[in-house]
C-alpha positions in Angstrom: -0.1 -0.1 0.0 1.2 3.5 -0.8 1.3 6.3 1.7 -1.8 8.2 0.4 -4.0 4.9 1.1 -2.5 4.5 4.6 -3.2 8.1 5.1 -6.9 7.7 4.0 -7.4 4.2 6.0 -6.1 6.5 9.2 -8.3 9.2 8.8 -11.4 6.7 8.5 -10.1 4.8 11.6 -9.9 8.2 13.4 -13.1 9.5 12.2 -15.2 6.5 13.3 -15.0 7.8 17.1 -14.4 11.3 16.8 -15.4 11.8 20.6 -12.7 9.6 21.5 -10.0 11.3 19.0 -10.8 14.7 20.2 -10.4 13.5 23.9 -7.1 12.1 22.7 -5.9 15.5 21.3 -7.0 17.5 24.5 -3.7 16.8 26.2 -1.4 17.6 23.3 -3.8 21.1 22.4 -3.3 22.1 26.3 0.4 21.2 26.3 0.9 23.3 23.1 -1.3 26.3 24.0 0.5 26.5 27.6 4.0 26.8 25.8 2.7 29.3 23.2 1.1 31.4 26.1 4.2 30.9 28.6 6.8 32.1 26.1 4.7 34.7 24.9 4.2 36.2 28.5 7.9 35.5 29.1 9.4 37.4 25.9 6.8 40.1 26.6 8.2 40.5 29.9 11.8 40.3 28.9 11.1 43.3 25.9 9.2 45.1 28.9 12.5 45.2 30.8 14.8 46.0 28.2 12.7 48.8 26.8 12.2 50.5 30.2 16.3 50.3 31.1 17.1 51.2 27.2 14.8 54.4 27.8 17.2 55.5 30.9 20.1 55.1 28.8 22.8 52.5 28.7 25.5 54.7 30.6 23.4 55.1 33.8 24.8 54.1 37.5 22.9 53.9 40.4 24.1 54.4 43.9 22.3 53.2 46.9 23.2 53.2 50.8 23.6 49.2 51.5 24.4 47.3 54.5 27.8 47.3 55.9 28.4 43.1 56.6 31.5 43.6 58.5 29.6 46.4 61.0 26.5 44.1 61.6 28.7 41.1 62.1 31.0 43.2 64.6 27.8 44.7 66.3 26.5 40.9 66.6 29.6 40.0 68.3 29.9 43.1 70.6 26.4 42.3 71.9 27.2 38.5 72.4 30.3 39.8 74.4 28.0 42.1 76.3 25.5 39.5 77.6 23.2 40.2 75.1 22.9 43.7 75.0 22.4 46.0 72.4 25.6 47.2 70.6 25.4 50.5 68.8 27.6 51.1 65.8 27.5 53.9 63.7 26.4 53.7 59.9 27.3 55.9 57.0 24.8 57.6 54.5 24.6 59.1 51.2 24.4 62.9 51.7 24.3 65.8 49.1 27.6 66.8 49.5 28.7 63.0 48.5 26.7 63.9 45.3 28.4 67.2 45.0 31.8 66.2 45.2 31.4 63.0 43.1 30.4 65.4 40.4 33.3 67.7 40.9 36.1 65.3 41.3 35.5 63.3 38.1 34.2 65.3 35.3 36.0 63.1 32.5 33.9 60.2 33.6 30.9 61.6 35.2 28.6 63.8 32.8 25.8 64.7 35.1 24.4 63.6 39.0 21.1 63.4 40.5 20.7 62.7 44.0 17.3 61.7 45.0 15.1 61.3 48.2 11.9 59.5 48.1 8.8 59.5 50.5 4.9 59.3 49.9 2.7 62.1 50.2 -0.9 63.3 49.9 -2.2 65.6 47.0 -4.9 67.8 47.1 -6.4 69.8 44.1 -9.9 71.1 44.5 -12.2 68.3 45.8 -10.0 65.3 44.8 -7.2 63.6 46.7 -4.5 61.1 45.5 -1.6 59.4 47.4 1.4 59.3 45.2 5.7 59.0 45.3 7.3 62.0 45.9 10.6 62.2 44.3 13.1 65.5 45.4 15.6 65.7 42.8 18.1 68.5 41.2 17.5 70.3 37.7 20.1 67.8 36.1 17.5 64.9 36.8 16.0 65.3 33.4 19.2 64.9 31.8 20.3 62.2 33.7 17.2 59.8 33.6 16.0 60.8 29.9 13.1 62.8 31.1 11.2 65.3 29.5 8.2 67.3 29.9 5.1 67.6 27.5 4.4 71.0 28.8 5.7 73.6 31.1 9.2 73.2 32.0 11.4 71.5 34.5 12.6 73.3 37.6 15.9 75.1 37.9 19.0 74.9 39.9 18.1 78.9 41.3 14.5 77.4 42.3 16.3 74.1 43.9 19.0 76.4 46.0 16.0 78.8 46.9 13.6 75.9 48.2 11.0 76.9 45.8 7.8 75.3 46.1 7.7 74.1 42.6 6.9 70.9 41.4 6.4 68.5 38.0 3.7 65.9 37.9 3.3 62.8 36.2 0.5 61.6 34.2 -1.3 59.3 36.4 -1.2 62.0 39.2 -2.9 64.6 36.9 -5.3 61.8 36.2 -6.1 60.7 39.8 -6.7 64.5 40.8 -8.9 65.2 37.9 -10.1 62.2 36.2 -9.2 63.4 33.0 -6.6 61.7 31.2 -5.8 64.5 29.1 -5.5 67.0 32.1 -2.7 69.6 32.0 -2.2 71.3 35.4 0.6 73.4 34.5 0.3 76.7 36.2 -1.7 75.4 38.7 -1.5 75.3 42.6 -1.9 71.8 44.0 -1.1 70.8 48.0 1.2 68.3 48.7 1.1 67.5 52.5 -1.0 70.6 53.1 1.8 72.7 51.5 0.9 74.7 48.2 3.1 74.0 45.2 3.0 75.5 41.5 3.0 72.9 39.1 5.7 74.2 36.3 5.5 71.2 34.2 4.0 67.8 32.9 6.2 65.0 32.8 6.3 63.1 29.4 4.6 59.7 29.7 7.0 56.7 30.5 4.8 53.7 31.3 5.9 50.8 33.5 9.6 50.8 35.0 11.6 47.8 34.8 10.3 46.5 38.3 6.7 46.9 36.8 5.8 50.0 38.7 4.2 53.3 37.2 6.6 55.9 36.5 4.0 58.3 36.1 2.6 58.0 39.2 5.2 60.5 40.7 5.7 64.2 41.6 9.0 65.8 41.2 10.3 68.7 43.2 13.6 70.3 44.2 15.6 68.0 46.5 16.2 71.0 48.8 12.7 71.6 49.1 11.6 67.8 49.8 14.6 67.6 52.4 13.7 70.5 54.4 9.8 70.9 53.9 8.4 67.5 53.2 10.4 64.5 54.1 12.5 66.1 57.1 15.8 64.3 56.2 19.3 64.8 55.9 20.1 62.0 53.9 19.5 60.8 50.1 18.2 57.6 49.1 20.3 56.8 46.1 22.1 58.8 43.2 21.6 58.7 39.4 24.7 59.3 37.5 25.2 59.7 34.0 28.4 58.8 32.5 29.9 60.4 29.9 30.0 57.7 27.6 29.1 53.9 28.1 32.6 53.1 27.7 33.7 55.4 30.4 31.3 53.4 33.3 33.8 50.7 34.3 36.1 53.7 35.2 33.7 55.9 36.8 32.6 52.8 38.7 36.3 52.4 40.2 36.4 56.1 40.7 33.6 56.8 42.5 34.0 53.5 44.9 37.3 54.8 45.8 36.4 58.3 46.5 33.1 57.2 48.9 35.5 54.6 50.9 37.8 57.3 51.7 35.3 59.9 52.2 33.4 57.5 54.5 36.4 56.4 56.1 35.7 52.5 55.3 38.6 49.8 55.7 39.6 46.8 53.7 38.3 44.0 52.7 36.3 45.4 49.8 33.2 45.4 48.8 32.5 43.8 51.8 32.9 46.8 54.1 31.3 49.1 51.5 28.0 50.9 53.0 27.1 51.6 49.4 26.1 49.8 46.3 26.7 50.5 42.7 24.9 49.2 39.6 24.6 49.9 36.3 21.7 49.7 34.1 23.6 46.4 32.2 23.6 44.9 35.2 19.9 45.7 36.1 18.9 44.5 32.9 20.9 41.2 33.0 19.4 40.3 36.4 15.7 41.3 35.4 16.1 39.2 32.0 17.5 36.4 34.0 14.5 36.3 36.5 12.3 36.6 33.5 14.3 33.5 31.4 14.1 31.5 34.6 10.5 31.8 35.1 9.9 31.0 31.1 11.7 28.0 31.6 10.2 26.6 34.5 6.7 27.2 32.9 7.8 25.9 30.0 9.0 22.8 31.5 5.5 22.2 33.0 3.8 22.9 29.5 6.5 19.8 28.3 5.4 17.7 30.9 1.6 18.2 30.1 2.8 17.3 26.5 4.4 14.3 27.7 0.8 13.3 29.7 -0.9 14.1 26.5 1.3 11.7 24.6 0.9 9.0 27.1 -2.9 9.5 26.5 -2.5 9.0 22.7 -0.4 5.7 23.3 -3.3 4.3 25.7 -5.9 5.3 23.4 -4.0 3.6 20.6 -3.5 0.6 22.3 -7.6 0.5 23.1 -7.7 0.9 19.3 -5.4 -1.9 18.4 -7.3 -4.3 20.8 -11.0 -3.1 19.4 -9.8 -3.6 16.0 -7.7 -6.9 16.3 -10.1 -8.7 13.9 -9.8 -5.8 11.4 -6.2 -6.2 11.6 -6.3 -10.0 11.1 -8.6 -9.9 7.7 -6.3 -6.8 6.5 -3.5 -9.1 7.0 -5.1 -12.1 5.6 -5.9 -10.4 2.2 -2.4 -9.4 1.8 -1.5 -6.5 4.1 2.4 -6.7 5.3 3.2 -5.7 8.9 4.8 -2.6 7.4 1.4 -1.4 6.2 -0.1 -2.0 9.6 2.6 -0.5 11.3 2.5 2.5 9.1 -1.3 2.8 9.4 -1.4 3.1 13.2 1.8 5.5 13.3 -0.2 8.0 11.0 -3.0 8.0 13.2 -0.7 8.8 16.1 1.0 11.3 14.0 -2.3 13.1 12.4 -3.7 13.2 16.2 -0.6 14.9 17.5 -0.2 17.0 14.5 -3.8 18.2 14.4 -3.7 18.5 18.2 -0.7 20.7 18.0 -1.9 23.0 15.2 -5.2 23.8 17.4 -2.9 24.3 20.3 -1.2 26.8 18.5 -4.5 28.8 17.6 -5.5 28.4 21.4 -2.2 29.9 22.3 -1.9 32.8 20.3 -5.6 33.3 21.2 -5.1 33.1 24.5 -1.8 35.5 24.7 -3.9 37.8 22.5 -6.7 37.9 25.0 -4.0 38.5 27.9 -2.8 41.7 26.1 -6.3 43.1 25.5 -8.1 42.2 28.9 -5.0 42.2 31.6 -3.1 44.4 29.3 0.0 42.4 29.8 2.6 42.6 26.7 2.8 39.1 25.2 4.8 38.4 21.9 4.0 35.1 20.1 6.8 34.3 18.2 7.6 31.9 15.2 10.0 29.9 17.2 7.6 29.0 20.1 5.0 28.1 17.1 7.5 25.8 15.3 8.8 24.3 18.7 5.2 23.6 19.7 4.6 22.1 16.3 7.5 19.8 16.5 7.2 19.0 19.9 3.6 17.8 19.7 4.4 15.8 16.7 7.8 14.2 18.2 5.4 13.2 21.3 2.8 11.4 19.1 5.2 9.4 16.9 7.3 8.4 20.2 4.2 7.4 22.0 2.5 6.2 18.9 5.6 3.4 18.3 4.4 0.8 20.9 1.0 0.4 19.6 1.6 0.5 16.2 4.4 -2.3 16.9 1.9 -4.1 18.7 -0.6 -4.2 16.0 2.1 -5.1 13.2 3.3 -8.0 15.3 -0.1 -9.7 15.7 -0.5 -13.0 13.9 -3.4 -13.0 11.5 -4.5 -16.2 12.8 -4.8 -15.1 16.3 -6.0 -11.8 15.1 -8.9 -13.5 13.2 -10.0 -15.6 16.2 -10.0 -12.4 18.3 -13.5 -12.1 19.9 
């Protein structure tokens, strides 16, 4: 028999019991669908992280206060020696003079620096109230973080040194205060923690950040104003530093680390004894991408397991089919069908089930990814690689698990098959 005859017989065999064939496909459909959706979510998340970090630039450094490991261990040791009494030790913090001196010391590697303090504040405009994040920073914030304004302007260095009560609003803040997505509050006065501020500009929409936070739900104001009038602090939360070029970033990291160790009177070993942490945008992107890839791999492994379960289902149903069609196999062999013909017929049946299930699974997965994007507003990317992978794996699973039932059918004795009741 030729291949077309075997395909025709296989289709007749499958169509004779449509319900069982459909249920057999179900495991493959679900497995392939989950693979498509998981990979689409993972690739979308990776793209979100990459876009968010690239929007800030590839030559950005961030410096944050960090726990001093040796100081903490020393404090624990002292507490133990004092019979459980609390041991007090000093801890350095990042300050505005730190930021100013870094900018002055390394003009060749540091283009600009934007120290920041952060806190949660309550805003009021008219009868509307909203809670949001306050960022106190300098006039260089826009250049350092690639932040622009749609209307108005950014506050100036003169307004910062003069503790001026001016601010720049994010789009989400304006929406929360007015219930109007197109609201422009430039030139208006709003209340921040019961202190009146003049809105001098509206920040250009930035969307979600690398950690999923809304970068538009923020109000920016001069750092001296924030520290003295709003947050009552003398320390800054972190420094954003734009290097002159991406190639200067390693040199800038070394120079700044050495400078802060000297200024904070830190002793070796380094970096264990550092009370700060320097990270680059590239490192953040690599970490986030690694997390996304790991989650995608884990979920893909679960999907592959479901495909294997679907393959086992194909094998079980094919074994049942061989048992039910034993007399049919005997008749075919009695009139001249070879073991190869029987083998090909049942292998083709298994292949049709798995390939058709894979195609339907791809459609289900792509539809699910589109649905998530439209309803949950997730960024999902259905790639051709995941589609091809899903189809290939589903076909391979079907053929692999169809070999044993097909071999068992091909090995049946015609006499025993004809006698089977």
